Backbone as XML, in Angstrom:
<?xml version="1.0"?>
<chain id="A" units="angstrom">
  <residue number="1" name="MET">
    <atom name="N" x="-5.465" y="-4.809" z="8.507"/>
    <atom name="CA" x="-5.844" y="-4.223" z="9.412"/>
    <atom name="C" x="-5.077" y="-4.060" z="10.416"/>
  </residue>
  <residue number="2" name="THR">
    <atom name="N" x="-4.611" y="-3.232" z="11.621"/>
    <atom name="CA" x="-3.938" y="-3.501" z="11.931"/>
    <atom name="C" x="-4.890" y="-3.595" z="13.296"/>
  </residue>
  <residue number="3" name="GLU">
    <atom name="N" x="-4.815" y="-4.435" z="14.610"/>
    <atom name="CA" x="-5.542" y="-4.710" z="15.659"/>
    <atom name="C" x="-5.286" y="-3.463" z="16.702"/>
  </residue>
  <residue number="4" name="PRO">
    <atom name="N" x="-6.279" y="-3.019" z="17.269"/>
    <atom name="CA" x="-6.287" y="-2.069" z="18.136"/>
    <atom name="C" x="-6.314" y="-2.964" z="19.501"/>
  </residue>
  <residue number="5" name="ARG">
    <atom name="N" x="-5.727" y="-2.056" z="20.858"/>
    <atom name="CA" x="-5.784" y="-2.615" z="21.823"/>
    <atom name="C" x="-6.936" y="-2.917" z="22.135"/>
  </residue>
  <residue number="6" name="GLU">
    <atom name="N" x="-7.495" y="-3.849" z="23.142"/>
    <atom name="CA" x="-8.247" y="-4.167" z="23.089"/>
    <atom name="C" x="-9.327" y="-3.637" z="23.991"/>
  </residue>
  <residue number="7" name="GLU">
    <atom name="N" x="-8.629" y="-2.758" z="25.008"/>
    <atom name="CA" x="-8.844" y="-1.701" z="26.062"/>
    <atom name="C" x="-9.603" y="-0.491" z="25.506"/>
  </residue>
  <residue number="8" name="ARG">
    <atom name="N" x="-9.269" y="-0.532" z="23.999"/>
    <atom name="CA" x="-10.149" y="1.122" z="23.771"/>
    <atom name="C" x="-11.778" y="0.754" z="23.206"/>
  </residue>
  <residue number="9" name="PHE">
    <atom name="N" x="-11.814" y="-0.885" z="23.386"/>
    <atom name="CA" x="-13.326" y="-0.906" z="22.595"/>
    <atom name="C" x="-14.186" y="-0.701" z="23.831"/>
  </residue>
  <residue number="10" name="ASN">
    <atom name="N" x="-15.272" y="-0.005" z="23.703"/>
    <atom name="CA" x="-16.408" y="0.048" z="25.042"/>
    <atom name="C" x="-17.467" y="-0.239" z="24.787"/>
  </residue>
  <residue number="11" name="PHE">
    <atom name="N" x="-18.282" y="-0.174" z="25.504"/>
    <atom name="CA" x="-19.961" y="-0.410" z="25.268"/>
    <atom name="C" x="-20.271" y="-0.006" z="24.027"/>
  </residue>
  <residue number="12" name="ASN">
    <atom name="N" x="-20.249" y="1.400" z="24.021"/>
    <atom name="CA" x="-20.785" y="2.321" z="22.541"/>
    <atom name="C" x="-20.505" y="1.465" z="21.108"/>
  </residue>
  <residue number="13" name="HIS">
    <atom name="N" x="-19.189" y="0.812" z="21.209"/>
    <atom name="CA" x="-18.680" y="0.655" z="20.086"/>
    <atom name="C" x="-19.830" y="-1.288" z="19.558"/>
  </residue>
  <residue number="14" name="VAL">
    <atom name="N" x="-19.576" y="-1.477" z="20.817"/>
    <atom name="CA" x="-20.077" y="-3.018" z="20.965"/>
    <atom name="C" x="-21.654" y="-2.717" z="20.210"/>
  </residue>
  <residue number="15" name="ALA">
    <atom name="N" x="-22.507" y="-1.875" z="21.362"/>
    <atom name="CA" x="-23.815" y="-1.341" z="20.781"/>
    <atom name="C" x="-24.283" y="-0.736" z="19.258"/>
  </residue>
  <residue number="16" name="LEU">
    <atom name="N" x="-23.467" y="-0.218" z="18.655"/>
    <atom name="CA" x="-23.519" y="0.205" z="17.497"/>
    <atom name="C" x="-23.065" y="-1.112" z="16.428"/>
  </residue>
  <residue number="17" name="ALA">
    <atom name="N" x="-21.812" y="-1.749" z="16.620"/>
    <atom name="CA" x="-21.875" y="-2.724" z="15.922"/>
    <atom name="C" x="-22.998" y="-3.943" z="15.946"/>
  </residue>
  <residue number="18" name="ALA">
    <atom name="N" x="-23.651" y="-3.975" z="17.055"/>
    <atom name="CA" x="-24.483" y="-5.021" z="17.370"/>
    <atom name="C" x="-25.851" y="-4.519" z="16.635"/>
  </residue>
  <residue number="19" name="ARG">
    <atom name="N" x="-26.361" y="-3.403" z="16.525"/>
    <atom name="CA" x="-27.282" y="-2.967" z="16.078"/>
    <atom name="C" x="-27.195" y="-2.541" z="14.193"/>
  </residue>
  <residue number="20" name="ALA">
    <atom name="N" x="-26.100" y="-2.221" z="13.716"/>
    <atom name="CA" x="-26.034" y="-1.839" z="12.471"/>
    <atom name="C" x="-26.352" y="-2.728" z="11.286"/>
  </residue>
  <residue number="21" name="SER">
    <atom name="N" x="-26.833" y="-3.716" z="11.966"/>
    <atom name="CA" x="-27.263" y="-4.621" z="10.820"/>
    <atom name="C" x="-28.852" y="-3.934" z="10.415"/>
  </residue>
  <residue number="22" name="ASP">
    <atom name="N" x="-29.413" y="-2.884" z="11.247"/>
    <atom name="CA" x="-30.679" y="-2.249" z="10.707"/>
    <atom name="C" x="-30.290" y="-1.319" z="10.338"/>
  </residue>
  <residue number="23" name="PHE">
    <atom name="N" x="-29.276" y="-0.610" z="10.139"/>
    <atom name="CA" x="-28.722" y="1.228" z="9.280"/>
    <atom name="C" x="-27.319" y="1.088" z="8.892"/>
  </residue>
  <residue number="24" name="SER">
    <atom name="N" x="-27.254" y="1.784" z="8.427"/>
    <atom name="CA" x="-25.723" y="1.769" z="7.830"/>
    <atom name="C" x="-25.270" y="3.179" z="9.095"/>
  </residue>
  <residue number="25" name="LEU">
    <atom name="N" x="-23.837" y="2.813" z="9.037"/>
    <atom name="CA" x="-23.279" y="3.758" z="10.297"/>
    <atom name="C" x="-22.588" y="4.401" z="9.607"/>
  </residue>
  <residue number="26" name="LEU">
    <atom name="N" x="-22.705" y="5.773" z="9.989"/>
    <atom name="CA" x="-21.658" y="7.208" z="9.001"/>
    <atom name="C" x="-20.922" y="7.414" z="10.066"/>
  </residue>
  <residue number="27" name="THR">
    <atom name="N" x="-19.755" y="7.610" z="9.711"/>
    <atom name="CA" x="-18.604" y="8.441" z="11.053"/>
    <atom name="C" x="-17.909" y="9.009" z="10.664"/>
  </residue>
  <residue number="28" name="THR">
    <atom name="N" x="-16.771" y="9.865" z="10.984"/>
    <atom name="CA" x="-15.936" y="10.944" z="10.360"/>
    <atom name="C" x="-14.709" y="10.273" z="11.206"/>
  </residue>
  <residue number="29" name="ASN">
    <atom name="N" x="-14.963" y="9.153" z="12.138"/>
    <atom name="CA" x="-14.244" y="8.763" z="12.872"/>
    <atom name="C" x="-12.644" y="7.890" z="11.717"/>
  </residue>
  <residue number="30" name="TRP">
    <atom name="N" x="-11.468" y="7.981" z="11.866"/>
    <atom name="CA" x="-10.406" y="7.711" z="11.401"/>
    <atom name="C" x="-9.824" y="6.026" z="11.537"/>
  </residue>
  <residue number="31" name="ASP">
    <atom name="N" x="-10.366" y="5.789" z="12.888"/>
    <atom name="CA" x="-9.878" y="4.661" z="13.317"/>
    <atom name="C" x="-10.786" y="3.495" z="12.876"/>
  </residue>
  <residue number="32" name="LEU">
    <atom name="N" x="-10.552" y="2.316" z="13.583"/>
    <atom name="CA" x="-11.076" y="0.976" z="12.829"/>
    <atom name="C" x="-11.853" y="0.048" z="14.176"/>
  </residue>
  <residue number="33" name="LEU">
    <atom name="N" x="-11.665" y="0.938" z="15.235"/>
    <atom name="CA" x="-12.840" y="0.192" z="16.218"/>
    <atom name="C" x="-14.112" y="-0.411" z="16.065"/>
  </residue>
  <residue number="34" name="LEU">
    <atom name="N" x="-14.873" y="0.347" z="15.212"/>
    <atom name="CA" x="-16.366" y="-0.122" z="14.943"/>
    <atom name="C" x="-16.162" y="-1.359" z="14.120"/>
  </residue>
  <residue number="35" name="GLU">
    <atom name="N" x="-15.133" y="-1.189" z="12.993"/>
    <atom name="CA" x="-14.645" y="-2.470" z="12.345"/>
    <atom name="C" x="-14.475" y="-3.839" z="12.714"/>
  </residue>
  <residue number="36" name="HIS">
    <atom name="N" x="-13.502" y="-3.443" z="13.798"/>
    <atom name="CA" x="-12.656" y="-4.543" z="14.458"/>
    <atom name="C" x="-13.688" y="-4.951" z="15.809"/>
  </residue>
  <residue number="37" name="THR">
    <atom name="N" x="-14.683" y="-3.936" z="15.750"/>
    <atom name="CA" x="-15.695" y="-4.586" z="16.671"/>
    <atom name="C" x="-16.592" y="-5.642" z="16.275"/>
  </residue>
  <residue number="38" name="ALA">
    <atom name="N" x="-16.952" y="-5.203" z="15.260"/>
    <atom name="CA" x="-17.766" y="-6.184" z="14.351"/>
    <atom name="C" x="-17.613" y="-7.422" z="14.037"/>
  </residue>
  <residue number="39" name="THR">
    <atom name="N" x="-15.952" y="-7.280" z="13.854"/>
    <atom name="CA" x="-15.729" y="-8.625" z="13.509"/>
    <atom name="C" x="-15.240" y="-9.303" z="14.840"/>
  </residue>
  <residue number="40" name="LYS">
    <atom name="N" x="-15.477" y="-9.014" z="15.932"/>
    <atom name="CA" x="-15.524" y="-9.529" z="17.268"/>
    <atom name="C" x="-16.384" y="-9.980" z="17.552"/>
  </residue>
  <residue number="41" name="LEU">
    <atom name="N" x="-17.809" y="-9.720" z="16.953"/>
    <atom name="CA" x="-18.905" y="-10.031" z="17.143"/>
    <atom name="C" x="-19.455" y="-11.010" z="16.242"/>
  </residue>
  <residue number="42" name="GLY">
    <atom name="N" x="-18.716" y="-11.155" z="15.132"/>
    <atom name="CA" x="-18.745" y="-12.267" z="14.107"/>
    <atom name="C" x="-19.668" y="-11.517" z="13.053"/>
  </residue>
  <residue number="43" name="LEU">
    <atom name="N" x="-19.722" y="-10.406" z="12.772"/>
    <atom name="CA" x="-20.284" y="-9.636" z="11.790"/>
    <atom name="C" x="-18.952" y="-9.704" z="10.613"/>
  </residue>
  <residue number="44" name="SER">
    <atom name="N" x="-18.967" y="-9.602" z="9.390"/>
    <atom name="CA" x="-18.538" y="-9.137" z="7.949"/>
    <atom name="C" x="-19.311" y="-7.522" z="7.593"/>
  </residue>
  <residue number="45" name="VAL">
    <atom name="N" x="-18.196" y="-6.560" z="7.840"/>
    <atom name="CA" x="-18.203" y="-5.327" z="6.992"/>
    <atom name="C" x="-18.328" y="-5.173" z="5.454"/>
  </residue>
  <residue number="46" name="HIS">
    <atom name="N" x="-19.162" y="-4.245" z="5.136"/>
    <atom name="CA" x="-19.012" y="-3.604" z="3.970"/>
    <atom name="C" x="-19.026" y="-2.255" z="4.433"/>
  </residue>
  <residue number="47" name="ARG">
    <atom name="N" x="-17.462" y="-1.201" z="4.014"/>
    <atom name="CA" x="-17.280" y="-0.429" z="4.106"/>
    <atom name="C" x="-17.004" y="0.404" z="2.948"/>
  </residue>
  <residue number="48" name="ILE">
    <atom name="N" x="-17.615" y="1.650" z="3.563"/>
    <atom name="CA" x="-17.231" y="3.238" z="1.865"/>
    <atom name="C" x="-16.362" y="3.820" z="2.629"/>
  </residue>
  <residue number="49" name="ILE">
    <atom name="N" x="-15.359" y="4.027" z="2.034"/>
    <atom name="CA" x="-14.821" y="5.307" z="2.513"/>
    <atom name="C" x="-14.419" y="6.730" z="1.533"/>
  </residue>
  <residue number="50" name="PHE">
    <atom name="N" x="-14.596" y="7.395" z="2.058"/>
    <atom name="CA" x="-15.028" y="8.534" z="1.095"/>
    <atom name="C" x="-13.362" y="9.883" z="1.743"/>
  </residue>
  <residue number="51" name="GLY">
    <atom name="N" x="-12.500" y="9.684" z="0.602"/>
    <atom name="CA" x="-11.430" y="10.449" z="0.432"/>
    <atom name="C" x="-11.525" y="12.030" z="0.272"/>
  </residue>
  <residue number="52" name="LYS">
    <atom name="N" x="-10.262" y="12.581" z="-0.097"/>
    <atom name="CA" x="-10.494" y="14.054" z="0.289"/>
    <atom name="C" x="-11.365" y="14.837" z="-1.041"/>
  </residue>
  <residue number="53" name="ASN">
    <atom name="N" x="-11.410" y="14.138" z="-2.167"/>
    <atom name="CA" x="-12.209" y="14.259" z="-3.252"/>
    <atom name="C" x="-13.395" y="13.651" z="-3.789"/>
  </residue>
  <residue number="54" name="GLN">
    <atom name="N" x="-13.025" y="12.137" z="-3.274"/>
    <atom name="CA" x="-13.979" y="11.116" z="-3.809"/>
    <atom name="C" x="-13.741" y="10.004" z="-3.314"/>
  </residue>
  <residue number="55" name="ILE">
    <atom name="N" x="-14.834" y="9.013" z="-3.322"/>
    <atom name="CA" x="-15.151" y="7.857" z="-2.776"/>
    <atom name="C" x="-13.816" y="6.765" z="-3.342"/>
  </residue>
  <residue number="56" name="GLU">
    <atom name="N" x="-13.122" y="6.430" z="-2.084"/>
    <atom name="CA" x="-11.751" y="5.897" z="-2.206"/>
    <atom name="C" x="-11.869" y="4.576" z="-2.095"/>
  </residue>
  <residue number="57" name="ARG">
    <atom name="N" x="-12.446" y="3.986" z="-1.793"/>
    <atom name="CA" x="-13.117" y="2.462" z="-1.535"/>
    <atom name="C" x="-14.490" y="2.218" z="-1.326"/>
  </residue>
  <residue number="58" name="THR">
    <atom name="N" x="-14.924" y="1.293" z="-1.732"/>
    <atom name="CA" x="-16.334" y="0.529" z="-1.505"/>
    <atom name="C" x="-16.135" y="-0.920" z="-1.833"/>
  </residue>
  <residue number="59" name="ASP">
    <atom name="N" x="-16.889" y="-1.578" z="-0.613"/>
    <atom name="CA" x="-17.054" y="-3.058" z="-1.339"/>
    <atom name="C" x="-18.626" y="-2.930" z="-1.143"/>
  </residue>
  <residue number="60" name="TRP">
    <atom name="N" x="-19.540" y="-2.585" z="-2.179"/>
    <atom name="CA" x="-20.601" y="-2.511" z="-2.092"/>
    <atom name="C" x="-21.277" y="-4.026" z="-2.174"/>
  </residue>
  <residue number="61" name="GLY">
    <atom name="N" x="-22.610" y="-4.004" z="-1.457"/>
    <atom name="CA" x="-23.096" y="-5.193" z="-1.064"/>
    <atom name="C" x="-22.545" y="-6.637" z="-0.427"/>
  </residue>
  <residue number="62" name="GLN">
    <atom name="N" x="-21.207" y="-6.077" z="0.000"/>
    <atom name="CA" x="-20.328" y="-6.950" z="0.635"/>
    <atom name="C" x="-20.433" y="-6.712" z="2.151"/>
  </residue>
  <residue number="63" name="GLY">
    <atom name="N" x="-21.107" y="-7.916" z="3.091"/>
    <atom name="CA" x="-21.239" y="-7.576" z="4.450"/>
    <atom name="C" x="-22.340" y="-7.853" z="4.973"/>
  </residue>
  <residue number="64" name="ASP">
    <atom name="N" x="-22.568" y="-8.274" z="6.166"/>
    <atom name="CA" x="-23.833" y="-7.568" z="7.428"/>
    <atom name="C" x="-24.210" y="-6.261" z="7.515"/>
  </residue>
  <residue number="65" name="ILE">
    <atom name="N" x="-23.084" y="-5.705" z="7.611"/>
    <atom name="CA" x="-23.123" y="-4.255" z="8.254"/>
    <atom name="C" x="-22.531" y="-3.080" z="7.551"/>
  </residue>
  <residue number="66" name="SER">
    <atom name="N" x="-23.307" y="-1.979" z="7.286"/>
    <atom name="CA" x="-22.424" y="-0.568" z="6.408"/>
    <atom name="C" x="-22.025" y="0.063" z="7.396"/>
  </residue>
  <residue number="67" name="ILE">
    <atom name="N" x="-20.544" y="0.688" z="7.239"/>
    <atom name="CA" x="-20.084" y="1.583" z="7.770"/>
    <atom name="C" x="-19.467" y="2.418" z="6.596"/>
  </residue>
  <residue number="68" name="VAL">
    <atom name="N" x="-19.954" y="3.808" z="7.147"/>
    <atom name="CA" x="-19.468" y="4.921" z="5.626"/>
    <atom name="C" x="-18.554" y="6.177" z="6.132"/>
  </residue>
  <residue number="69" name="LYS">
    <atom name="N" x="-17.211" y="6.150" z="5.645"/>
    <atom name="CA" x="-16.565" y="6.569" z="6.555"/>
    <atom name="C" x="-16.201" y="7.838" z="6.056"/>
  </residue>
  <residue number="70" name="LEU">
    <atom name="N" x="-16.973" y="8.931" z="6.347"/>
    <atom name="CA" x="-17.048" y="10.549" z="5.929"/>
    <atom name="C" x="-15.872" y="11.536" z="5.746"/>
  </residue>
  <residue number="71" name="HIS">
    <atom name="N" x="-14.643" y="11.004" z="6.285"/>
    <atom name="CA" x="-13.346" y="11.756" z="6.261"/>
    <atom name="C" x="-12.006" y="10.414" z="6.080"/>
  </residue>
  <residue number="72" name="GLY">
    <atom name="N" x="-12.250" y="9.463" z="5.426"/>
    <atom name="CA" x="-11.131" y="8.457" z="5.424"/>
    <atom name="C" x="-11.181" y="7.506" z="6.503"/>
  </residue>
  <residue number="73" name="SER">
    <atom name="N" x="-10.062" y="7.039" z="6.257"/>
    <atom name="CA" x="-10.097" y="5.857" z="7.439"/>
    <atom name="C" x="-8.470" y="5.588" z="7.509"/>
  </residue>
  <residue number="74" name="VAL">
    <atom name="N" x="-7.864" y="5.331" z="8.457"/>
    <atom name="CA" x="-6.496" y="5.321" z="8.467"/>
    <atom name="C" x="-5.582" y="4.175" z="8.134"/>
  </residue>
  <residue number="75" name="ASP">
    <atom name="N" x="-6.537" y="3.070" z="7.584"/>
    <atom name="CA" x="-6.186" y="2.126" z="6.765"/>
    <atom name="C" x="-5.800" y="2.425" z="5.364"/>
  </residue>
  <residue number="76" name="VAL">
    <atom name="N" x="-6.268" y="3.837" z="4.695"/>
    <atom name="CA" x="-6.190" y="4.230" z="3.739"/>
    <atom name="C" x="-5.682" y="5.395" z="3.314"/>
  </residue>
  <residue number="77" name="PRO">
    <atom name="N" x="-4.039" y="5.772" z="3.930"/>
    <atom name="CA" x="-3.903" y="6.883" z="3.765"/>
    <atom name="C" x="-4.117" y="8.050" z="3.336"/>
  </residue>
  <residue number="78" name="PRO">
    <atom name="N" x="-4.247" y="7.726" z="1.844"/>
    <atom name="CA" x="-4.827" y="8.805" z="0.768"/>
    <atom name="C" x="-6.476" y="9.641" z="1.247"/>
  </residue>
  <residue number="79" name="SER">
    <atom name="N" x="-7.123" y="8.772" z="1.689"/>
    <atom name="CA" x="-8.504" y="9.038" z="2.226"/>
    <atom name="C" x="-8.709" y="10.148" z="3.048"/>
  </residue>
  <residue number="80" name="LEU">
    <atom name="N" x="-7.523" y="10.636" z="3.991"/>
    <atom name="CA" x="-8.030" y="11.000" z="5.446"/>
    <atom name="C" x="-7.996" y="12.700" z="4.860"/>
  </residue>
  <residue number="81" name="VAL">
    <atom name="N" x="-9.213" y="12.841" z="5.145"/>
    <atom name="CA" x="-9.493" y="14.653" z="5.085"/>
    <atom name="C" x="-8.727" y="15.159" z="6.863"/>
  </residue>
  <residue number="82" name="THR">
    <atom name="N" x="-7.898" y="16.103" z="6.443"/>
    <atom name="CA" x="-7.700" y="16.946" z="7.715"/>
    <atom name="C" x="-7.877" y="18.204" z="8.240"/>
  </residue>
  <residue number="83" name="THR">
    <atom name="N" x="-8.716" y="18.400" z="7.023"/>
    <atom name="CA" x="-8.706" y="20.099" z="7.217"/>
    <atom name="C" x="-9.946" y="20.587" z="6.981"/>
  </residue>
  <residue number="84" name="VAL">
    <atom name="N" x="-10.865" y="21.605" z="7.722"/>
    <atom name="CA" x="-12.316" y="22.142" z="7.219"/>
    <atom name="C" x="-12.192" y="22.352" z="5.707"/>
  </residue>
  <residue number="85" name="ASP">
    <atom name="N" x="-11.476" y="23.111" z="5.085"/>
    <atom name="CA" x="-11.092" y="22.803" z="3.774"/>
    <atom name="C" x="-11.337" y="22.048" z="3.272"/>
  </residue>
  <residue number="86" name="GLN">
    <atom name="N" x="-10.609" y="20.849" z="3.107"/>
    <atom name="CA" x="-10.822" y="19.509" z="2.703"/>
    <atom name="C" x="-12.411" y="18.615" z="2.896"/>
  </residue>
  <residue number="87" name="ALA">
    <atom name="N" x="-12.659" y="18.948" z="3.678"/>
    <atom name="CA" x="-14.093" y="18.179" z="4.128"/>
    <atom name="C" x="-14.713" y="19.244" z="3.455"/>
  </residue>
  <residue number="88" name="GLY">
    <atom name="N" x="-14.825" y="20.284" z="3.580"/>
    <atom name="CA" x="-16.245" y="21.124" z="2.603"/>
    <atom name="C" x="-15.758" y="20.756" z="0.892"/>
  </residue>
  <residue number="89" name="ARG">
    <atom name="N" x="-14.542" y="20.909" z="0.344"/>
    <atom name="CA" x="-14.292" y="20.103" z="-1.131"/>
    <atom name="C" x="-15.104" y="19.040" z="-1.268"/>
  </residue>
  <residue number="90" name="ASN">
    <atom name="N" x="-14.891" y="18.048" z="-0.328"/>
    <atom name="CA" x="-15.199" y="16.991" z="-0.296"/>
    <atom name="C" x="-16.875" y="16.865" z="-0.733"/>
  </residue>
  <residue number="91" name="SER">
    <atom name="N" x="-17.914" y="18.029" z="0.282"/>
    <atom name="CA" x="-19.157" y="17.724" z="0.217"/>
    <atom name="C" x="-19.682" y="18.190" z="-0.895"/>
  </residue>
  <residue number="92" name="GLN">
    <atom name="N" x="-18.944" y="19.530" z="-1.403"/>
    <atom name="CA" x="-19.172" y="19.965" z="-2.826"/>
    <atom name="C" x="-19.168" y="19.177" z="-4.093"/>
  </residue>
  <residue number="93" name="THR">
    <atom name="N" x="-18.220" y="18.093" z="-3.999"/>
    <atom name="CA" x="-17.421" y="17.207" z="-5.453"/>
    <atom name="C" x="-18.782" y="16.081" z="-5.135"/>
  </residue>
  <residue number="94" name="SER">
    <atom name="N" x="-19.525" y="15.801" z="-3.784"/>
    <atom name="CA" x="-20.215" y="14.779" z="-4.206"/>
    <atom name="C" x="-21.674" y="15.724" z="-4.394"/>
  </residue>
  <residue number="95" name="ILE">
    <atom name="N" x="-21.857" y="16.440" z="-4.406"/>
    <atom name="CA" x="-23.168" y="17.637" z="-4.525"/>
    <atom name="C" x="-23.302" y="17.167" z="-5.968"/>
  </residue>
  <residue number="96" name="ARG">
    <atom name="N" x="-22.251" y="17.898" z="-6.590"/>
    <atom name="CA" x="-21.731" y="17.940" z="-7.906"/>
    <atom name="C" x="-22.299" y="17.015" z="-8.870"/>
  </residue>
  <residue number="97" name="LYS">
    <atom name="N" x="-21.737" y="15.436" z="-8.589"/>
    <atom name="CA" x="-22.014" y="13.964" z="-9.132"/>
    <atom name="C" x="-23.327" y="13.841" z="-9.111"/>
  </residue>
</chain>
């Protein structure tokens, strides 16, 4: 993962990452700010990355906190959901399974 600029971290990222051991974080953001913030706090991260039509990657049971990336992640380019049509198709595919 490419390290983002430090000044992009803000209080919200730190607060969410610090509390995330109590719940899973669901995000539509592609960036890696939550993951990098958690790492800076000494936490390991378990990510579930949804792609255009499926779950692209998961590290089940790995990590102190769970981050669910509903529209993909910048470090897994095929997973990126970029249109409303793609987002809707992803939801329908998940519901049918």
